C-alpha positions in Angstrom: 76.6 78.7 -170.6 76.2 81.1 -167.7 73.3 80.7 -165.4 72.4 83.6 -163.2 69.7 83.8 -160.7 67.0 86.2 -161.7 67.9 89.6 -160.9 65.9 92.9 -160.7 66.9 95.8 -163.0 68.4 97.6 -160.1 70.7 94.7 -159.2 71.8 94.5 -162.8 72.5 98.3 -162.9 74.7 97.7 -159.8 76.9 95.0 -161.3 80.3 96.1 -162.3 81.4 96.3 -165.9 84.9 97.2 -165.1 87.0 97.6 -162.0 90.7 98.7 -161.4 92.7 97.3 -158.5 95.7 98.9 -157.0 98.1 98.3 -154.0 97.4 99.9 -150.7 99.7 102.6 -149.4 101.8 100.1 -147.4 102.0 98.0 -150.6 100.7 94.9 -148.6 97.3 94.6 -149.9 95.6 94.7 -153.2 92.4 97.0 -153.0 89.6 98.3 -155.3 90.9 101.7 -156.5 88.4 104.3 -155.3 86.3 105.7 -158.1 87.8 103.5 -160.8 85.0 101.3 -161.8 82.2 101.3 -164.4 78.8 99.9 -163.3 76.4 98.3 -165.9 73.9 100.9 -165.0 76.3 103.7 -166.0 76.3 102.6 -169.6 74.0 104.6 -171.9 73.7 107.1 -168.9 77.2 108.6 -168.0 79.2 106.2 -170.1 78.8 105.9 -173.9 81.6 103.5 -174.7 82.6 101.4 -171.7 85.8 100.2 -173.3 87.0 103.7 -174.1 86.0 104.7 -170.6 87.8 101.8 -169.1 91.1 102.7 -171.1 90.8 106.4 -169.7 90.8 105.0 -166.2 94.3 103.5 -166.5 97.1 105.7 -165.0 100.1 106.3 -167.3 102.7 106.3 -164.6 101.8 103.2 -162.4 100.7 99.5 -162.7 97.2 98.3 -162.0 95.2 95.0 -162.2 91.8 95.4 -164.0 88.8 93.1 -164.5 86.8 93.8 -167.6 83.4 92.1 -168.4 83.6 92.1 -172.2 80.5 91.7 -174.2 81.1 90.8 -177.8 79.6 89.2 -180.9 81.1 86.5 -183.1 79.6 85.4 -186.4 77.7 82.7 -184.5 76.6 84.2 -181.2 76.7 86.9 -178.5 79.2 86.4 -175.8 80.4 87.8 -172.3 83.8 86.9 -171.1 85.8 88.2 -168.0 89.1 89.5 -168.9 92.0 90.0 -166.3 94.2 92.8 -167.4 97.7 93.4 -166.0 98.5 97.0 -166.9 102.3 97.7 -166.5 103.1 100.9 -168.5 106.6 101.6 -169.5 106.6 104.8 -167.4 105.8 102.8 -164.2 108.6 102.6 -161.4 110.5 99.3 -161.7 109.8 98.6 -158.0 106.1 98.9 -158.8 106.3 96.6 -161.8 108.0 93.9 -159.8 105.5 94.0 -156.9 102.6 93.9 -159.3 104.1 91.1 -161.3 104.7 88.9 -158.3 101.2 89.6 -156.8 99.3 88.8 -160.0 98.7 85.2 -159.4 97.3 86.0 -155.9 94.7 88.3 -157.2 93.8 86.1 -160.1 93.1 83.1 -157.8 90.5 85.2 -155.9 88.3 85.6 -159.1 86.5 82.8 -160.7 85.4 82.9 -164.2 88.4 84.8 -165.8 88.5 83.5 -169.4 91.3 85.7 -170.7 94.4 87.3 -169.4 96.2 90.3 -171.1 99.3 92.0 -170.1 99.4 95.6 -171.4 102.5 97.7 -171.4 101.2 101.0 -172.9 98.3 102.8 -174.4 99.2 101.9 -177.9 98.4 98.3 -177.1 95.1 99.0 -175.3 93.5 101.9 -177.2 92.4 100.0 -180.3 89.5 97.7 -179.3 90.7 95.4 -182.1 93.5 94.3 -179.9 91.1 93.1 -177.2 88.9 91.4 -179.8 91.9 89.6 -180.9 92.3 88.2 -177.4 88.7 87.3 -177.1 88.5 85.3 -180.3 90.6 86.7 -183.2 89.1 87.3 -186.5 85.6 85.7 -185.6 84.7 88.7 -183.4 82.6 91.2 -185.3 81.5 93.6 -182.6 82.9 94.6 -179.2 80.5 96.4 -176.7 78.0 96.9 -179.6 80.5 98.6 -181.8 81.7 97.1 -185.1 85.5 96.5 -185.4 
């Protein structure tokens, strides 16, 4: 069970629902990619479907790391889990894939609370929300982000 300190509605709206990370220009640091995040406050305002919006943020020609705070329901309860995503599309340069693969453990150690890890190699693997639902709990997941599977 998660216990959070009481938050104002403004604090909740500023929480990140999803974030993409990339390598810095010199390939020596992992940084938050500018403009590639979804805030909880954006949902229902500028973002209708946070999962579909997250998928659209992924570049087709390079690797990324992503954190996605998945909200889903099983037959028994509502849940929220943090998913670490390693995006390595087939069209990404080999050098980029190698750097991202070797840096993956370093970034994962910086985040506490990651419940699931998912390596994705193409849009066909990530576009269908049922694939994420499978990672979260298999056939017991009935909705993801409020949308039935």
